[in-house]
N, C-alpha and C positions, 0 to 999 in steps of 0.2 A: 440730570445725569451728565457727567463730563464725557469728553470725547473717548477716553480710555474705557470708560464703563460702557458706552454705546458700542465701541468695537468688540469688546469682550462679549457683550450680549449678542451681538450679530454673529460672532464666531461660533457661540454656543448654539444658536438657532440653526446655523448652517451645518454644523457637524453632528447634531443629534441624529438626523435621519441616516447619516453614514454609519454611526455607531449602532443604531437599531438594525441596519442591514447586515452589518458584520455579525451581529449576535444571532441573527436568523439564518445566516448562510448555512447551507447543508454541510454535514460532516460525515465522515466515514465511520461506520458502526464498528469500531475496533473491539475485538474480544480476545481472549487467551486461547492458546492452542487446545487446552482441555475443554473449553467451552465450544469450540469449533468441532472437536471430536464428538462431544455430546450431542450437538445440534444435527450432526450429519446422520445420526441414527433415525431421526424423525424427518428431516428434510435435506437430502443430500445436495450439496453444491460443491463446486470447486473451492479451494482455499488459496488466498493470497497471503503470503507471509512477508512482512516488511522486516528484514533483518538489519538492525541498526546498532550503533553504539552512541553513548552519550557525548563522546569527543568527536564524533565525525561531522565535519561541516557540510558535506554533500548530503548526509542523512537529514540534516536540519533544513537544507534547502528543499529536498524533496517534500518534507512535511509542510513547509511554508508556501510552496508553489504548486507542485503537481497534485499532492493530496488535498488541495483546497480548490482545485478546479472543479466547478459544478458538474461538468460532464464526466470527469473521472470518478468523482464521488458517486454520482447516480449509477454509473456503470458497475463499480465495485459493489455498492450496496445491493444492487439487483442480482448480480451474477456469482458473487463470491462471498464466502465468509473471510473477513479481513482480520489478520492476527498481526500484532506488533511483537517482535521478539528481539530482546537484547541478550546476546549470548554471554555477555560479561556480567550479567546480574546473578548474583549468588542465590540460585534457587534450584530445586529439584523439579523436573518436568516428567510427568508420566504421559507417554504417547504410545498408542497401539499396544498397551499392556506392559510396556517396559519403562522403567524409571531411569532418567538420565540425570546425573549430578554433574558437578563441576569437575573438569579435567584440566587442571592447570588454570589458565586464565579464562578459558571458555567452557560453556556447558557442553557436555559430551555428545549432545544431540546435534551440534553445529555442523560437523561434516556431513551428516545424513541430509540436512536441509540445504546446505550451501554447495554440495558437491566439491568440485576442484576450485571454485570461487573462493578467494580469500579477501576480497575487497568489500568495503562498506560504502553505500548500502547494496544489499543484494535483495532482490524480490524473488521469492521462491513460490511457484505455483504447485499445488497438489491437486489431483483429480478426486472424484467422488469417493474413491476407495482409500484416500489419504496416501496415495503413491506420488512421489515426486514426478512432475511433468518436466519442469525445467527450472533452474536458478538462473536469474537475469542479473548480471552484475552492473553496478553503477548507477548514477543519477539518470533518470529519464524525464524529459520535459513532458508536459501534458499530452502533446500530439503523439509523441512516441509511445508513451504509456497507453494511451487509447488504442493505438495500433496493436500493441502487445496484448492488451486485455481482450480485444476482439478476436485475436488469433487463438488465444487460449479459451476465452469464454464461449465462443462459437464453434469449438472443436476443429478449427481449421488445422491445428497442429497434428490431428490424427491422419490427415489425408494429403497435406501439402507442407513441403519443407519451408522454412522461414524465408529463404531467399526467393523462392518462387511466389510466396505470398506477398512479399514486399514488392516484387516486380509487378504483380497483379494490381496492388494498391496504387503504385505509380501510374500505371496505365489507365485506371479507371478514375484516378484523381480523388478517390474516396479515403475515408478514414474509419 
């Protein structure tokens, strides 16, 4: 075998474990809004809705980084039903007994899920009764997303405002 062949073989041997690890990396169990609503009847959980568009660069970065972090993946899968929602996709959505169709460029349900936020990505959290807790605008790195997830997932939002919660996190040095 010539030196090029030996280098190629060595490269293949060294990269196979990395490829296998990437294939077995945990991923978020994304479902539709309808599926989340159905699952809620048997096992209520909070809902995380990733509101994105195909053209949004920060949405793609969120998918490529934050939503691949093993800590974020584990926490979301444990505490939330995770929904991906593209408001520009031409489809009807039935939610809480009402059907929403397209209203111009976006699905008519978009203002309900995003509130006053108009930026992408927006992560919206629903409680166990499918009521909006809060939309969170913009890209969040893994550390900030974990903080937000715990604030919502552990019900701190019910007793502590966000700024007080963040001050407590800074003092304790925890996440």
